[in-house]
Each structure stands twice: as structure tokens, then as C-alpha cells.
N, C-alpha and C positions, 0 to 999 in steps of 0.2 A: 642344504636346501637354499637358504638365503645367504648371500655373500655380504660381507661387511659394507661394501659400497651400496648395496640395495637398502640396507637398514639406515645408513646415513642419509640416502636420498629420501626415503620415506619420512624420516624424522624432520628433515629440512623442509619438505613440502608441507607437512603438518604445521610446523612453526610459522612458515610463510603464510599459510592459509589463515591461521589465527591472527597474525599481524594485520592482514588485509581486513579481516572482520573488525578488529579493534579500531583501525583507522576509519572505516566506514561508519561504525557506531559513533565515533568521536565527531564526525562531520554532521551527524544527524542532530537536529535541534527540535525542541517542541514546536509544533506548528500552531498557527492561529486560525486557520480555516481549511476547508477541503473543497477541491474543485471536482465536479462531476462532469464527465463527457460521455456522450452516447454516439456511437459511430464516428468518433473523433471530433464531434461538434460539441461546443460548450453547452451544458445543460443548466449549470448554476454553480455558484460559489456560496458556501455556507459557513457561518462562524462557528468555531468549535466551542466557544464560551456560551453559546445559547443551546440549551437542550431542545431538540426537535426531532420530528420524524419526517423524512422526505420520501415521497412516492415518485419513483422514476419509471414512467410509462413511455414505451416506444413501440415502433413496429416490430421490434425483435422480442419484446416481452415486458415483464414487470419485475421491478426490484424495489425493495424498501430499505432505506438507510436510516439508521438511528444515530443521533448525536446525543451523548449522555456523559456528563462529567468530563468534558474536554476530549472525548474520544469518539471516533466514528466506527460503525460496524454495519455490515449488511445483515438484516434480520429476516428478509424474505426474498426469494427469487424463484421464478417459475421455470427456470432452465432445468434441463433433465438431470444434470449431475449435482447441482447445488454446491459446487466447490467453493464459490465465493463466500458461502456462509461459514466456512471453516477457517477463513483468514483471521478471525478474531478482531479485536479493536485496534485501531491505528490512531496515532497522535504525533508521530515524529516525521520530519520532512523527508526521510528516506523511505517511507512506507506508502503502500498503495494496495487497493483491493481491485481485482479484475474479475468481471463476469464475462468470460469469453463468448458464450453462446448468445448473450443479450447485448454484447458490444458495449458494456458499461465499465468505465474506469473511474475510480475514486482516488484522488491524489491529495496528500497533505501538503499545504502551502505554508511557507514561512513569511516573515516580514518582507524581505526583498532578497535579491541575489539570484543565483542560478536556479534555485528551486521555485522561484515565484513565476507564475504564469499570468500573463495579461489577459483579462476577459472583458 
């Protein structure tokens, strides 16, 4: 059914995939703030070291973000699917939460470098 070359290709692709994940994880560093955009427009930047609740109201809908213990998560969303509520907490520079129906994006920012966004 499977030829030796098929098995070697599958194993090689799996190993390559895990290597890419390891490199991406290694490039991720703890963030110090989160940037919120609505419709691609900056809504605000919030410090991850300060516990707070942020209400994000726009023409598209309502979302609530909670920052607690250095991590941000979406706690409320009035969008139909509520997928953004399942992202969990984020705190690393390679992480983000997206609420597509409400056009809300939460991105973790680091000190400086390519992951920093000027607001």
C-alpha cells in the first residue's frame, strides 16, 4: 500500500514541521503590552502588567478583553460564533486573538523590533 519513499517523505515532513514550530516558539518572547485594533485602526495599547478589563465597542459589535496576571484574553463577544473566546490567554509576541465578525485584533507587543507596532 505505502512505498518506502512515501513513508520517508511523510516522516521528513513531520520532522520539518516540528522544527519550524520549534523555531517559531524560540523566536517568541514574553510581551509587555497588547495592541487592540478595530477595522485596522488603533483602538489602544494596554500594559500586560496592569490587571484591567477593556470594553471594545465599535459599529461592528462589542468585545471585552481582560488582562490578568500578565495575560490577555477575550471574555465577552457579541459575534454569532464566539470563536475569539476560545483562543485562551495570550502573552507571547507571536500570539494574537482575532474576532473576525467584529473586526477586532489583539496583538501582543514586545519591547522593540519587528513585533513592535508604533501607535
